[in-house]
N, C-alpha and C positions, 0 to 999 in steps of 0.2 A: 107364818111359815110359808104360806102360799106366795107371798110377795117375794121372799128370798129365793124361792124356787124359780119363779118367773124371771127374776133379775138374773140369776145364774144361767138360765136357758137362753135369755136374750143375748148375753155376752158370748155365749158359746156359738150362737147362730150368726152373730154379726161378723161380717168379713173383717179380717184383720188388716189394718193399714200397713202397707209396706214402706219401709224407710227408703230414702234415696233422694235423688234430685227432683226439683220441681220441673215441670215441662217448660221449655224455653219458648219465648215469643219469637215471631218472625224476625224482629230486629236483632234479638239476642243471637239467633241462629246465624244471621248474616254477619254479625260482628265476630262470632266465633269462627266462621268459615274464613273470613278475611284474616284473622289472627293466625289461623292454621296455615293459610297460603303464604303469609309473610314469613312465618317460622320455617316453612319448607323451602322457600326461596333462599333464605339466609343459610340454611343447612346445605343446600345444593351448591351455593357459591362459597363454601367454607374454604379458606386458605389457612392451614395450620401454621403456627409459629414453631419452627424447629430450632432448638438450641443444642449445640454440641458442648458437652462438659468433659474436661479431661484434666486431671492433676491440678485442680484448683482454678483452672481458667475456663472461661466459657465464651462462645462466639455464636452469634445469631446467623442462621443459614442465609437469610435474606441479605445480610451484610456481605457475606462471602460471594453471593451471586452478583451483587452490584459491583463488588471489587473485581471480580473476574471479567465482567462486561467492560468496566473502565480500563482494565489492563489490556484487553483485546482491542478496544477502540484506539489505544495509543499507537498500535502498529497497523491496524486495518481499519481506517476511518470510514471507508465507503462500503464495506462488506456488511450486509444485513445479517443479523443473528437470527437464524431460523431454528437452530438446535443447540442446546447447551447442556453438557453433562459435567457435573461437578463431583470430584472425588476428594473427600476430606481425609487427611492423615493427621489426626490430632497429636500423635507422638512426635511428628516432625513440625507441627504447628504450620502446616502448609495445606492449601487446597489446590489441587490440579484440575484443570478444566480442558474440555475439548469442545470447540465451537464448529458447528456445521460438519462434523465428522472429518475435518481436514486440519484445522488449526488447533494447536495445543499450547498451554502455558501454565503458569502457576502464580499464586498469590500467597503471601505469608500473612499470618494473623497472630496476635498476641493474646 
């Protein structure tokens, strides 16, 4: 009986081990920091893909931007584009643009 009592007291007094992660080594910490930095840089440089969908048709916004730039370049070849605002009207299947707050035009899409 004494042995059982001593065993139960020993288990009660022994500190319980906590679950969790093992401590990382210096190399693992450096690799984790590098991975976090790469992930943060990728998140900071995020350029989302925007797709407009309307009545069974869809068009990528980047495609519309490039089409607006190309349309503007046909008339004003030497003017640099410093500002571009794009207004998409899916019901008309047309994107209207304003370049440098002076020049405007439109491009249609299917």
